[in-house]
N, C-alpha and C positions, 0 to 999 in steps of 0.2 A: 633506532632513533638517529637523527642527524644532529651532529653537534659541531660547534666551531669554537676555536680559541682565537680566531683572527677577525671576528666581527668588530667593526668600528663603532663603538658605543658612543662616540662623540657626534655622530651624524644621525639625526632623527630619521627613522624609517617612514616612508610615505604611508599615510593612513587613508583608507577609503571606507565609506559607510558599508555596513554588512549587507545592505540591500543591493549594492552593486556586486557584479561578478568578481569573485576573488578565489584564490587557491589556498590561502592560509588564513588562520585566525589566531590572534594572541589570546590565550586563555588566562594567563596570569603572569605577573612579575614577582619573583620570590627572592628574598634576601639570602645572600651568601655570608656565612659567619667568618669573621676574620681569624687569623691565626694568632699566635702569641704576640703581644704588643701591637696588635692591629695590622700585622703583616699579612701578606698574601698567604692563604692557607695551603697553597700548592695545587697544581692542576688536578691531581687525582682526587683530593678531598673536595675541591670546588665542583668537579664533575659529579662525584657521588652525591653530594648534597643537592645539587641542581636536579639530578635525576630523581631522587627520592621525593623532593618537594613537588616537582612537576608531575610525577606519576600520580600523586595525591590530587593535584589540581585537575589533571585530565579526568580522573575518575569522578570527581565531584561535578565537573562540567558536562561530561558525557553520560553519566549514570552507570558507567562500567569502565574497565580498563581500556585504554586506547587500543590495545592489541586486539580487543574483541569488537572492533568497529572496522569500517571501510577506510579509515583515516590513518595517517602516519603522524608520529610525533616529531617535533623539531625543537630541540632544546639548545639554547645558546648561553654559554656561561663565560665570565671574564677570564682572560689569561693574566699573567703577571703585569704586562704592560698596561692592560685595561685597568687593573686594580690601582696601579700607580697614578692613573689618570682620573681616578675617583669612581670607577664602576664598581658597584656593590650588589648588583642584582643579576639574576638569570632570567631569560625570557622563555616562557613555556607556550609553544604554539602547536596547533594541529595543521596538517597539510593534506590536501585532497588532490588526487590525480585528475579529477573532473571538476569543473567550476562549481563553486559553492554560491548559493544565493541565500542571504539571510544568515543568522547565527546557526552554528552546528550544535548548539546546546541541546541536551536531552535530559529527561528525567530518568528514573530507574523503575518505572512501573512494569510489573508483570502480573499475569493472571494464572496462578497455580491451578493445575487440574484441568485447564481448558486447552482446546486445540483449534487450529485453523486449517482450512485447505487453502493453499497458495499455488500460484504458478511460478516455478523457478526455472531459470534458463542456464544450461551448461553447454558450452560449445555450439551454440545456435539451436539447441533442442529444448523445447518447453515440455515440462511435465507437471502433473498435479502432485503435490507433496502434502503430507500432514506435517504441521509445524506445532511444536510444543509451546503454548503461550506463556509458560513459566520460564523458559530458557531461550526461546527463539530458535531452537535446534530443529533442523529438518529430520524427521524421524522415519518417514516411510514414503517411498515413491509409488503412487497408486497406478501410474500409467507407463511404467517402465516397459511393459510388454506390448504397448500400443504400436502398431505398425503404420506409422504416418506422422503427421505434424499437427500439434494442437493449435487451435485458434486462440487468439488473445481475448478471452472472456472468462468471467469468474466461474468456478466450479461450485455448484450449489448442492446442499445436503438434503437427503431424505430426513423426515422428522425423527426417525429412530437412529440416525447416524450410520446406517449399515452400507449406504452407497452414496456416491456423489455423481452428479451429472456433469458432463463436459462436452465440448465441441471439438472435433478434429477432422482433418482431411486425410483419409487413408491413402497409403501408397498405391499408386495405380488408379486413382479415381478418374472416372471418365469425364468427358467434356461437360461443362456446366455444373459439375459437382464441386461446389465451393466449400463444402463442409457437411458433416453428419453428426448425429447426437449419440452419445454413449453413456452407459452407467459403469462406474468403476467401484468394485467392492472394497470396503475398508476392512473386510475380514478375510482377505486373501483368496476370494473366490473368482477373481479375474474380471474381465471386461465383456460387456454385452452391448450390442447395438440397440438403440431405441428406434431411430430412423436412419436408414442407410441406403445408398444406391438409388435415390429418388430422382437423380438427374437435376437437382437444384441445390441451393445452399441452405443449410440449417445452422443456426448459431444461437447463443445466449439462452441455454436451457435453464429454466427455473422450476424446481420441484415444488409443488404446492403443499400446503399444510396437511392435506389428506395423505400425501405420499405416493399416490398412483397417478396423479395428473401433473403433466409437465408442460408449462408454457414455454414457447420458443419463438424465434423469428425465422422466416423463410421467404424465398422469392419464387416458390414453386408456381405461383399463379400470375407472375408478372416480372418486370425488370427490377422493381423495388421490393424491399423487405416489408412484410406485415407480420402481425402477431397471431399465433395459432396455439392450440393446445392439443395434447394427445392423452387419452385416458388409458394407461397401461393396465388398469384393473378391469377393463371391459373388453371391447373388441378392437382396441388399438386404433379406433377411429380418430382422424385428425379433423379438428374444427377450426375454421378461420374466425378470428375475433375482430380484426381490423381490416379495412379496405380503403387505404389512403393513397393519394397520388404520389406522395413522397415517403420517406422511410420512417417506419416505426421500429423501435429497438428497446433493449434493456428492460424486459418485463420483470416485475417483482410482485409477489403475492402479499396481500394483507394477512396478518396472523390468523384471522378467522376464515380465510379462503374465499371471501365474497367479493374482493376488489383486486384489481391489478393496476399498479402504477407503472408508467413507461415513459420513454423518451420519444418525442416526435420531431422530425426535421421539417421546418416550414420556411420556405424561401431562403434556404441556406443557413437558417438559424436552428438552434436546438432548444426545445421547451419541454416541460414535464406535464404529462397528462395522466388522468386516472379514468378507469372505467369499471363497470361491473364485471364479474368473472365470465359472464356470457357475452361480453363485448358491447353491451348496451350502456347508455348513460355516460358517454364519453365527455369529459370536461377538462378544460385547460387549467392548470394550477399555477404555472409561472408565465410571466409575460415580460421578458427583458431582452434587450438587444444582445446580451452576452450569451455564452453557452451555458445551458443548464442540463445536467444529465446524471447518469448513474444513480437513480433513485432507489431507496430502500426504506421499508417500514420499520418503525420502532416496534419492539416486542409487544408493547401494550396497545399498538394500533393507533396511538394518538398523534404521532408525528411522522414526517418523511424526511430523511436525510438525503442530501444530494451534493453533487459537485457543480461548481460554477466558477467562471473566470470573470465575473462582473467586477471584481476588485483589481483586475489587471493580470492575474495569474490564477491557476486552478487552486481553489480553496474549498473547504467543506462547509456546507450550509445546512440549516434545518428549518422546517416550516410545519405548520399545522396541516392536517390532511386535506383541508379545503384551500390550501395555498396562502393562508394568512400568516402574519407574524413571521416573516422570513428573518432569519438571524444567522450571522456568520459565526462559525465555530472556530475555524483556524484562520490565522492572519499571518502568513509567512511568505516571503518572496519565492520560495521553492514551490514546486507543484505538488499538491495533495489531492489524491483522487481515490475513487472506488471505496467509499466508506461502508462499513458493515457493523451493525450493532451486535454486541454479545447477547446471548439468550436472556440474561437477567436485566439487560438494559443499562448496565452500569458502565460499560466500556465501548469504545469504538475502535475498530481496526481500520487502517487505511494504508495506501502506498504513498511514499513521499520521496522527493529527491533532495532532502535537506543535507545529505552528505555527498551529494553529487550523483550518486547512482540511485536507481529505484530500489527501495527497501521497504520492509514492513514496519510500521510504527503503530503504537496504540496510545490511547488517551482516555480520560474519563469522559462521561457522557456530555459534560459541559465544555469540553475542549481543554481542560486543565491537565497538567502533568504529562504532556506529550512526550513519548519515550520511544527511542529506537528499540525494537524488539529483536530484529534479526540482522546479523552482520552480512549474511549471504546476499549477493546481488548479481544480476538483476532478479528481484523477486517482487511479485505484486499480486493484485486481484485477490485480496484476502476475503474469505467467508468463514464465519464462526461456526464451529460444530455445535449442534443442538444437545450433544451429550458430553460428558466428561472424557478426558483423554483415555482413561482406563475403562470407560463404559461401553 
């Protein structure tokens, strides 16, 4: 912690709204108890009391000890000269190395027994990790043996939780190969390629509810990306589902496997569309000049969650599956992206920059009790496991 006995308590500190960029936030002002006869208690006692009370204030504000976050603590307590001038409080602040937007406050929500797949970066390398949703701890690196670089897209789960699909560019990839698709075992059986060496780019794999069909995007038939699927339970035939002049991306299956929701770029803007699983009946769900993307179905198939910057920055929204009743779930100046529902529909995981760096947060389905789950950063693109952590 940073502490000072020379802070000038007589000069008011400049105050800026939390919505503006800032690197520190005052969490609380705590009283310092006087010594005998109202005298200064001594620097050691003042410091000890300030630390104890501020630690409690930080934990209440952040939902965890400040040491378990990406933030630092800044505690300022009065020295004897300050005390003689009338100062009787200590200031409890948090400090971030990267700019904060909005309050850094957090709940203490966790989901015991659940797990997430996330992308975590260390020294410039991305890997798919299993994260414990009860502690936020990274418990297993599924792609440590992958010889190449992962693409920045969510890793999706097979319905039985035995594998996750991810996209990566292998070391030594030839010209035009911007990425391939792979399956990583969650049971220690290694990594296998789904589509590799096709001389094109494949990305955004989404395993369907059946478990053998994987939707993805590729530019194998042109300059722009379209949506395809491959049936791994058959002859591995690849079927093209969209043929649009601009980019289609981010496919996500409905729980019953009959529909796919996706993002389409139109005249430089991004909107959300849906179609039947065979590519028919394409219909537009959003129509807004802002960005709309990262769609994902609710477990009961009644709603679609997505990211939009129509409020000025990236926040999380929800709508009915026909595009009606759009509603904003998060409203924070930081960027919130890549939402993913828990299998029971009670929680939503997402990535956020509320503490300056990209980290995993969770909240209840209605947006309440938003809580930092994982201290590690940068970490993002969460997808919820369909089975329990020990399943």
